[in-house]
Structures are given as structure tokens and as C-alpha cells.
C-alpha positions as CSV (number, residue, x, y, z in Angstrom):
1,M,184.1,-16.8,204.8
2,K,187.8,-17.3,205.7
3,L,188.8,-16.7,209.3
4,Q,191.0,-13.7,208.3
5,Q,188.1,-12.1,206.5
6,F,185.9,-12.8,209.5
7,K,188.4,-11.1,211.8
8,E,188.6,-8.1,209.6
9,E,184.8,-7.8,209.5
10,I,184.6,-8.2,213.3
11,N,187.1,-5.3,213.7
12,K,185.0,-3.0,211.5
13,I,182.1,-3.3,214.0
14,N,182.0,-0.9,216.9
15,F,182.7,-3.3,219.7
16,S,184.3,-2.3,222.9
17,Q,188.1,-2.5,222.9
18,D,188.1,-5.3,225.5
19,A,185.7,-7.4,223.4
20,L,187.8,-6.9,220.3
21,N,190.9,-7.8,222.1
22,V,189.4,-11.1,223.3
23,M,187.9,-11.9,219.9
24,N,191.1,-11.1,218.0
25,D,193.0,-13.3,220.4
26,I,190.6,-16.2,219.7
27,L,190.6,-15.6,216.0
28,D,194.4,-15.3,215.8
29,K,194.7,-18.7,217.5
30,A,192.1,-20.1,215.1
31,I,193.9,-18.6,212.1
32,E,197.2,-20.0,213.2
33,K,195.6,-23.5,213.4
34,K,193.6,-22.8,210.2
35,E,190.4,-23.9,212.0
36,I,188.0,-22.6,214.6
37,T,186.7,-24.9,217.3
38,D,183.1,-25.0,218.6
39,D,184.3,-23.6,221.9
40,Q,185.9,-20.7,220.2
41,K,182.8,-20.1,218.1
42,N,180.7,-20.2,221.3
43,E,183.0,-17.8,223.0
44,I,182.9,-15.3,220.2
45,S,179.1,-15.7,220.0
46,E,178.8,-15.0,223.8
47,I,181.0,-11.9,223.5
48,I,178.9,-10.6,220.6
49,R,175.7,-11.3,222.6
50,L,177.1,-9.5,225.7
51,E,178.1,-6.5,223.5
52,M,174.6,-6.4,222.0
53,D,173.0,-6.5,225.4
54,S,175.3,-3.7,226.6
55,S,174.4,-1.6,223.5
56,N,170.7,-2.2,224.1
57,V,171.1,-1.1,227.8
58,L,172.9,2.0,226.6
59,A,170.3,2.8,224.0
60,D,167.5,2.4,226.6
61,A,169.4,4.7,229.0
62,L,169.9,7.3,226.3
63,K,166.2,7.0,225.3
64,E,165.2,7.5,229.0
65,F,167.6,10.4,229.3
66,S,166.2,12.0,226.2
67,Q,162.6,11.6,227.5
68,S,163.7,13.2,230.8
69,I,165.2,16.2,229.0
70,K,161.9,16.6,226.9
71,E,159.8,16.4,230.1
72,Y,162.1,19.0,231.8
73,D,161.9,21.2,228.7
74,D,158.1,20.9,228.8
75,E,158.0,21.8,232.5
76,L,160.2,24.8,231.9
77,G,157.8,25.9,229.1
78,K,154.8,25.6,231.5
79,I,156.7,27.5,234.2
80,A,157.5,30.3,231.7
81,E,153.9,30.4,230.5
82,D,152.6,30.6,234.1
83,A,155.1,33.3,234.9
84,E,154.0,35.2,231.8
85,K,150.3,34.9,232.9
86,N,151.2,36.0,236.4
87,M,153.1,39.0,235.1
88,K,150.2,40.0,232.9
89,E,147.9,39.8,235.9
90,I,150.3,41.9,238.0
91,E,150.6,44.4,235.2
92,D,146.8,44.5,234.8
93,D,146.3,44.9,238.6
94,F,148.9,47.6,238.8
95,S,147.4,49.4,235.8
96,S,143.9,49.2,237.5
97,D,145.3,50.5,240.8
98,V,147.1,53.4,239.0
99,N,143.9,54.2,237.2
100,G,142.0,54.1,240.5
101,V,144.5,56.5,242.1
102,I,144.3,58.8,239.1
103,N,140.5,58.8,239.3
104,D,140.6,59.5,243.0
105,V,143.0,62.4,242.5
106,Q,140.9,63.8,239.7
107,L,137.8,63.4,241.8
108,A,139.5,65.2,244.7
109,Q,140.6,68.0,242.4
110,T,137.1,68.3,241.1
111,R,135.7,68.4,244.6
112,D,138.2,71.1,245.5
113,K,137.2,73.2,242.5
114,L,133.6,72.8,243.3
115,E,134.2,73.8,247.0
116,N,136.1,76.9,245.8
117,L,133.3,78.1,243.6
């Protein structure tokens, strides 16, 4: 592959702007001299390696962030489920208490009626 083609291909890859600037500078010098030195190759290789390492760190961080969001969502789901259960228990207890009061009132009314007979 010719150096100009290589430069064009490098610029299509989603490298950081700083990395592209350095690699383009190296490649422009190599294109001007019509050859690339081993040092220039090594420099470009090192930049690419650093960019890949950086991308891997970012991917790992995003994966960890995604997992944290999933765990948070799961926890919210459990909290909502527990709240729903608690509300059901409160409603059942209230209903039971109301029924008890109604029964007590009816019992008292029945006693009053019996006493008035």
C-alpha cells in the first residue's frame, strides 16, 4: 500500500484528533521523502496501540456503567415490589380494622335493640 493510501485509511478510523494529528504529521514527512523509516513505523504503531488501549478502557468503563444502571434498575424494581406488598398489607389491615369496627357497631346496635325489647 502506498503511503498516501495508508494515510487516507488511517484518517477513516475513529482515532482521537491528537493521535490523527501526530500520525498525519509523521506520514506527511514520510510521503515527502517517499519512504517511511522504522522509527516512524514504530511511532505510528505505538500511537495505534495507545488508542486501542484507550478505547478498551472506555469500553470497559461503559460496560461497568451499563451494569451499574441495570443493578440500579433491578433495585428500584425490588423497592417498588416491596412497596406494593406493603401497601397491600396496609390495605388488608385497614379493611380488616374497618370490618371489625362495623361488626362492633352492629353488635352494639343489636345489643341496644335486645335491651329495648
